[in-house]
C-alpha positions in Angstrom: 262.2 188.2 198.3 259.8 185.2 198.1 256.1 185.9 198.1 255.7 184.4 201.5 258.2 186.9 202.9 256.5 189.8 201.2 253.2 188.7 202.7 254.8 188.5 206.2 256.4 191.9 205.7 253.1 193.4 204.7 251.4 192.0 207.8 254.1 193.3 210.1 253.8 196.7 208.4 250.1 196.8 209.1 250.8 195.8 212.7 253.3 198.6 213.0 250.8 201.1 211.7 248.2 199.8 214.2 250.7 200.4 217.0 251.3 204.0 215.7 247.6 204.6 215.6 247.2 203.5 219.2 249.9 206.0 220.3 248.9 208.9 218.0 247.1 212.1 219.1 243.3 212.1 218.7 243.4 214.1 215.5 245.8 211.6 213.9 243.7 208.7 215.0 240.7 210.2 213.2 242.7 210.3 210.0 244.1 206.8 210.2 241.2 205.0 211.9 240.1 201.7 210.4 236.4 201.3 209.5 234.2 200.4 212.5 233.4 196.7 213.0 229.8 197.1 211.7 231.0 198.4 208.4 233.4 195.5 208.1 230.6 193.1 208.8 228.5 194.7 206.0 231.4 194.4 203.6 231.8 190.7 204.2 228.1 190.0 204.0 228.0 191.6 200.6 230.2 188.8 199.4 228.0 185.9 200.5 229.1 182.3 200.0 228.2 180.9 196.6 226.9 177.7 198.3 225.3 178.0 201.7 225.8 175.3 204.3 222.8 174.0 206.2 224.7 174.4 209.5 223.3 177.1 211.8 225.7 179.4 213.7 224.5 178.2 217.1 225.1 179.9 220.4 228.8 180.5 220.1 230.4 183.6 221.5 231.2 186.6 219.2 234.9 187.6 219.1 235.6 190.7 221.1 238.6 193.1 221.2 239.8 191.6 224.5 239.9 188.2 222.7 242.0 189.7 219.9 244.3 191.3 222.4 244.9 187.9 224.1 245.6 186.1 220.8 248.1 188.9 219.8 249.9 188.6 223.2 250.1 184.8 222.6 251.0 184.6 218.9 252.4 188.1 218.1 250.8 190.9 216.1 251.8 189.6 212.7 250.1 186.3 213.3 246.6 187.5 214.1 244.5 188.9 211.2 241.1 190.5 211.5 238.6 192.0 208.9 239.0 195.4 210.5 242.7 195.7 209.4 242.8 193.5 206.3 240.9 193.7 203.1 238.6 190.9 201.8 241.2 189.9 199.3 243.9 189.4 202.0 241.5 187.1 203.9 240.0 185.3 201.0 242.5 182.5 200.9 241.5 181.6 204.4 237.7 182.2 204.0 237.0 180.7 200.6 237.6 177.2 199.6 239.7 176.2 196.5 236.6 175.6 194.5 235.2 179.0 195.2 231.9 177.5 196.3 232.0 178.2 200.1 233.1 181.4 201.7 232.9 182.2 205.4 233.5 185.4 207.3 236.1 184.5 209.9 236.3 187.0 212.8 240.1 186.3 213.0 242.8 184.2 211.3 245.2 182.8 213.9 248.7 181.5 213.0 250.3 179.4 215.7 253.9 178.2 215.4 253.9 175.4 217.9 251.8 172.7 219.6 251.9 174.7 222.8 250.4 177.8 221.0 247.7 175.7 219.4 246.9 174.3 222.9 246.7 177.8 224.4 244.4 179.0 221.6 242.1 176.0 222.0 242.0 176.2 225.8 241.0 179.9 225.5 238.5 179.3 222.7 236.8 176.5 224.6 236.5 178.6 227.8 235.1 181.5 225.7 232.9 179.2 223.6 234.5 180.5 220.4 234.1 178.3 217.3 237.3 177.2 215.5 238.0 175.7 212.1 241.5 174.1 211.7 243.1 174.7 208.3 246.1 173.5 206.4 246.7 174.3 202.7 243.0 174.8 202.1 242.9 172.7 199.0 240.0 170.5 199.9 237.1 170.1 197.5 234.1 169.8 199.9 234.4 173.0 201.9 235.7 171.3 205.1 238.6 173.7 205.7 236.8 177.1 205.6 234.5 178.7 208.1 230.7 178.4 207.7 230.0 181.6 209.5 232.5 183.7 211.6 234.6 180.9 213.2 238.2 181.5 214.0 240.5 180.0 211.4 243.4 178.2 213.0 246.0 178.1 210.2 248.8 175.6 210.7 251.0 176.8 207.8 253.7 178.2 210.2 254.1 174.7 211.7 256.0 173.4 208.7 259.2 171.7 210.0 260.5 168.2 209.5 261.6 167.4 213.0 263.3 164.0 212.5 264.0 161.3 209.9 265.4 157.9 210.7 267.4 157.2 207.6 267.4 153.5 208.3 263.7 152.8 208.8 262.3 155.7 206.8 260.2 156.9 209.7 259.7 160.7 209.6 258.4 163.0 212.3 256.9 166.1 210.8 254.7 169.1 211.8 251.2 169.2 210.4 251.7 172.4 208.4 254.4 171.0 206.2 253.5 171.1 202.5 253.3 167.6 201.0 255.7 168.4 198.2 258.3 170.0 200.6 258.2 166.8 202.7 258.8 164.7 199.7 261.7 166.9 198.6 263.2 166.6 202.1 263.0 162.8 201.9 264.4 162.5 198.4 268.1 162.9 199.2 267.8 160.1 201.8 266.2 157.7 199.3 262.7 157.8 200.6 259.3 159.2 199.5 255.9 160.1 200.9 253.5 157.3 200.4 251.0 159.8 199.0 250.8 161.9 195.8 248.2 164.5 194.9 247.6 167.0 192.2 247.6 169.7 195.0 250.9 168.5 196.4 252.5 171.9 196.0 250.0 173.5 198.4 248.3 170.9 200.5 249.7 170.0 204.0 250.5 166.7 205.5 248.2 167.4 208.5 245.3 168.2 206.2 246.1 165.1 204.2 245.8 163.1 207.4 242.7 164.9 208.6 240.9 164.0 205.4 242.6 160.6 204.9 243.5 161.7 201.4 243.9 159.0 198.8 245.6 160.1 195.6 247.7 158.5 192.9 249.8 156.1 195.0 247.0 154.4 196.8 247.2 151.2 194.7 250.9 150.6 195.7 251.1 152.0 199.2 247.6 151.9 200.5 245.8 154.6 202.5 247.4 157.0 205.0 245.8 155.0 207.8 248.3 152.3 207.1 251.3 154.5 206.8 250.8 156.9 209.8 252.3 155.4 212.9 251.6 158.2 215.4 249.8 161.5 215.8 250.1 164.4 218.2 246.8 166.3 218.5 245.3 169.1 220.5 241.8 168.5 221.8 239.0 171.1 221.9 239.8 172.0 225.5 243.5 172.5 224.8 244.7 169.2 226.1 247.7 167.8 224.1 247.3 164.1 223.3 250.8 162.6 222.6 250.3 159.4 220.6 253.4 160.2 218.4 254.7 156.6 218.3 257.5 155.7 215.9 256.8 152.0 216.3 255.3 149.8 213.5 253.8 147.5 216.1 252.1 148.8 219.2 249.2 146.8 220.5 248.6 148.6 223.7 245.0 149.9 224.0 243.0 151.8 221.5 244.7 153.0 218.2 244.2 156.7 219.0 245.9 158.0 215.8 243.2 156.3 213.7 240.6 158.4 215.6 241.9 161.6 214.1 242.7 160.4 210.6 239.8 161.3 208.4 238.0 163.2 211.2 238.2 166.5 209.2 239.2 168.6 212.2 236.0 167.7 214.2 237.6 165.8 217.0 240.9 167.6 217.5 243.7 169.5 215.8 246.5 167.3 214.4 249.8 169.0 215.1 252.5 166.4 214.4 252.7 163.0 212.7 255.1 160.1 212.4 254.9 158.4 209.0 256.5 155.3 207.6 257.9 156.3 204.2 258.8 153.7 201.5 262.1 153.7 199.6 262.2 156.0 196.6 262.0 153.9 193.4 265.2 153.8 191.2 263.3 152.9 188.0 260.0 154.4 186.9 258.1 153.7 183.7 255.0 155.6 182.4 252.8 154.2 179.7 249.6 155.7 178.1 247.0 153.6 176.2 243.9 154.2 174.2 240.9 151.8 174.7 237.7 151.3 172.8 235.3 151.0 175.8 235.3 150.8 179.5 235.2 147.0 179.4 238.6 147.1 177.7 239.8 149.6 180.4 238.9 147.0 183.0 240.7 144.3 181.0 243.8 146.4 180.8 243.8 146.9 184.5 243.4 143.2 185.1 246.3 142.4 182.8 248.5 145.0 184.5 247.9 143.4 187.9 248.6 140.0 186.5 251.8 140.9 184.6 253.3 143.8 186.5 252.6 142.6 190.0 254.8 144.2 192.7 256.1 147.0 190.5 252.7 148.3 189.6 252.3 151.7 191.3 249.4 153.5 189.6 246.6 152.7 187.2 244.5 155.8 186.2 241.8 156.3 183.6 240.1 159.2 181.9 237.6 159.5 179.1 238.1 161.5 175.9 236.0 164.4 177.3 238.4 164.8 180.2 241.5 164.8 177.9 239.9 167.4 175.6 239.5 169.8 178.5 243.2 169.4 179.4 244.4 169.8 175.8 242.4 172.9 175.3 243.6 174.5 178.5 247.3 173.4 178.1 247.6 174.1 174.4 250.1 176.9 174.9 252.1 174.9 177.4 253.3 172.2 175.0 250.9 169.5 176.3 249.6 167.4 173.4 247.8 164.2 172.6 250.5 161.5 172.8 248.6 159.1 170.4 248.0 159.7 166.8 244.3 158.9 166.9 241.5 159.8 169.4 240.0 157.0 171.6 237.0 157.0 173.9 239.1 156.0 176.9 242.6 156.2 178.1 244.6 154.3 180.7 247.8 155.6 182.4 250.0 153.0 184.0 253.1 153.6 186.2 255.6 151.1 187.4 258.1 151.8 190.2 260.9 149.5 191.2 264.6 149.1 192.1 265.8 147.3 188.9 265.3 149.0 185.6 266.0 145.9 183.5 263.7 143.7 185.6 260.8 146.3 185.5 261.3 146.9 181.7 261.1 143.1 181.0 257.8 142.9 183.0 256.4 146.0 181.2 257.2 144.4 177.8 255.3 141.2 178.8 252.4 143.3 179.8 252.5 145.2 176.6 252.4 142.0 174.6 249.4 140.7 176.6 247.5 144.0 176.3 248.1 144.6 172.6 247.7 141.0 171.5 244.4 140.1 169.9 244.5 136.5 171.2 241.0 134.9 171.0 239.3 138.3 170.9 240.0 142.0 170.4 243.1 143.5 172.0 242.5 145.3 175.3 244.3 148.4 174.1 244.3 149.8 170.6 247.4 152.0 170.8 249.9 153.1 173.3 253.1 154.9 174.1 255.8 154.5 176.8 257.5 157.7 178.0 261.2 157.8 176.9 262.3 160.2 179.6 261.1 162.2 182.6 260.0 165.1 180.4 257.6 162.9 178.4 256.5 161.2 181.7 255.5 164.5 183.2 253.6 165.5 180.0 251.7 162.2 180.2 250.9 162.7 183.9 249.7 166.2 183.1 247.0 164.8 180.9 245.6 163.0 184.0 246.4 165.4 186.8 245.3 168.5 184.8 241.7 167.4 184.4 240.4 168.9 187.6 242.0 172.3 187.0 241.0 172.3 183.3 237.3 171.6 184.0 237.2 174.1 186.8 238.6 177.0 184.7 236.2 176.1 181.8 233.1 177.2 183.7 231.4 176.4 187.0 232.1 172.8 187.9 230.2 170.3 190.0 232.6 167.7 191.3 231.7 164.3 192.7 234.2 161.9 194.3 232.7 158.5 194.7 233.8 154.8 194.9 231.8 152.2 193.1 232.2 148.5 192.2 234.6 148.5 189.3 232.2 147.2 186.6 229.8 150.0 187.4 232.3 152.9 187.7 231.6 154.5 184.3 227.8 153.8 184.3 227.4 156.8 186.6 229.0 159.1 184.0 226.8 157.7 181.2 223.7 158.0 183.4 224.6 161.6 184.2 225.1 162.6 180.6 221.7 161.1 179.7 220.0 162.9 182.6 221.6 166.2 181.8 220.8 166.0 178.1 217.1 165.0 178.8 216.8 168.2 180.9 218.0 170.4 178.1 221.6 171.0 179.3 223.4 169.0 176.6 225.0 172.0 175.0 226.0 173.9 178.3 226.8 171.1 180.7 229.8 168.9 179.9 230.4 165.7 181.8 233.7 163.8 182.1 234.8 160.8 184.1 238.3 160.0 185.3 239.9 158.5 188.4 241.9 155.8 190.2 241.1 152.4 188.7 243.3 150.7 191.4 240.8 151.6 194.1 237.6 152.0 192.0 237.5 155.8 192.8 235.6 157.8 190.2 235.8 161.5 189.8 232.7 162.7 188.0 232.9 166.4 186.9 230.1 168.3 185.3 231.1 171.8 184.0 228.5 174.4 183.3 230.0 176.5 180.5 227.5 179.3 181.2 228.4 179.6 184.9 226.6 178.5 188.0 223.1 177.2 187.4 221.0 176.1 190.4 218.7 174.2 188.1 221.6 172.0 187.1 222.6 171.5 190.8 219.0 170.4 191.6 219.2 168.0 188.7 222.5 166.5 190.1 221.9 166.5 193.8 220.8 164.4 195.6 220.4 162.2 192.5 224.1 161.4 192.1 224.5 160.4 195.8 221.3 158.3 195.7 222.5 156.6 192.5 225.9 155.7 194.2 224.1 154.4 197.3 221.9 152.2 195.2 225.0 150.8 193.4 226.5 150.0 196.9 229.2 152.6 196.6 230.4 155.4 198.8 229.4 159.1 198.3 232.9 160.1 199.3 235.9 158.1 198.3 238.7 160.4 199.3 237.6 164.1 199.6 235.6 163.8 202.8 232.2 165.2 203.9 232.9 168.9 204.7 230.0 171.3 204.0 229.1 169.4 200.9 227.7 166.1 202.0 226.6 166.0 205.7 223.0 165.7 204.6 223.8 162.6 202.6 226.0 160.8 205.1 223.2 158.3 205.8 223.4 157.0 202.3 226.9 155.5 203.0 226.7 154.9 206.8 224.2 153.0 208.9 222.2 154.9 211.5 224.1 153.1 214.2 227.4 154.2 212.8 226.3 157.8 212.6 225.0 157.6 216.2 228.4 156.4 217.4 230.1 159.3 215.5 227.8 161.7 217.3 228.6 160.1 220.7 232.4 160.4 220.0 232.0 164.0 218.9 230.0 164.9 222.0 232.5 163.2 224.3 235.7 164.8 222.8 234.2 168.2 222.0 231.3 168.8 224.3 230.7 172.4 223.3 231.0 171.5 219.6 233.4 174.4 218.9 235.6 172.4 216.4 234.7 172.7 212.7 
């Protein structure tokens, strides 16, 4: 059976064993008894988070057996996990973030299957003053989807159904726990697609995407999720269900409540359902990969792409040679290779998507002529290749999408997701390399820059090949955030704030804006139990 079914069977088996223990004679209970709660607490404390949040636990209540009993009566035995019955490895995927930097010690993992169950959980938690962290696929990069201390983890993975699709308008109604790739596969036979694409699409959920206002690879063509989400159903901290699940493209009646929850990272409510306007699936897709001499030529290539490709331009990505080398080293055994004969300092990936292959190909040829023509000065690109089929296209995309994983597995990585004025995007990478080298880390800390040219979103990765090094962290933070602020950029382009950046929020937001956020939080979640 699939892994998910095996996991579910294992959980049910544990629940059955627990039921047997409760009915067994005293001598049998002594033999099968689980470790006492205190021992479990020591076990989890021994595996402390690699990066500690500055957030204090506060005066929240501690989970008791009566609370666990209530949640089991509500959700079923198989859908409530506690440290007393499950090992650390079983709970790790809920307690530790994808980066392995933040690890909480949740008192219980709760798995509701409906909005009503989420509502009942939140109503009870609010009355008991139990802290809760909503969680989707747990693929975030700033520690926003894992507990800081012992909060309840509210996993929405069981709420994974596509409820409705209007095959004329492309408006889909979907539960928050639906995996992004699964949603896209559901839309494909009907000629539509999700207006969002991420490297983590096989694991991340659409509710988590909305809660973090995820950007991704299709932002240039389709814009942010804010512009594509028409409605949201959410459960408030006190359990109240807010139905703002409109399927209308125009609705100018009162406040735009869905926008309140998009990008809120689970701090104002739990997103349970969404209505999304999905664009038509393109019938013709072209992928091209170019080598450039410098970042100035990268910018020229982007400008030429916009001028010549216009409405069919769907993605413009860039990466430096260091980023490509990490991918080639990691993917050497998987058949991924350098598509160009020579090495270049910079690379640009361009994707076009349209409905007429001949029309799109003609526009692509005009762009190629402009980009590779010397004209009055040097050509914008020095070499390039256009994918001949879908296999080659996937291999080229892998060079860009594989950077994050490749740098993460090469050592301990420090990741920065920022937006900057386009001319200054790569200056941060150069400044980082100079700073790291001056401090004596030139041989052990490798920096690389890549990202989304279309929205000036830079991903700066610094991999310590010798493992975690707090001296390197102190060298990078808060210096990176201060540098970005001075350049009039944003310290978080698409990943959010999470546990990583709350202390630096003031560098991107005015005091008055932060004060208004505080007021909203206090109004919608007076006890502060959410995230």
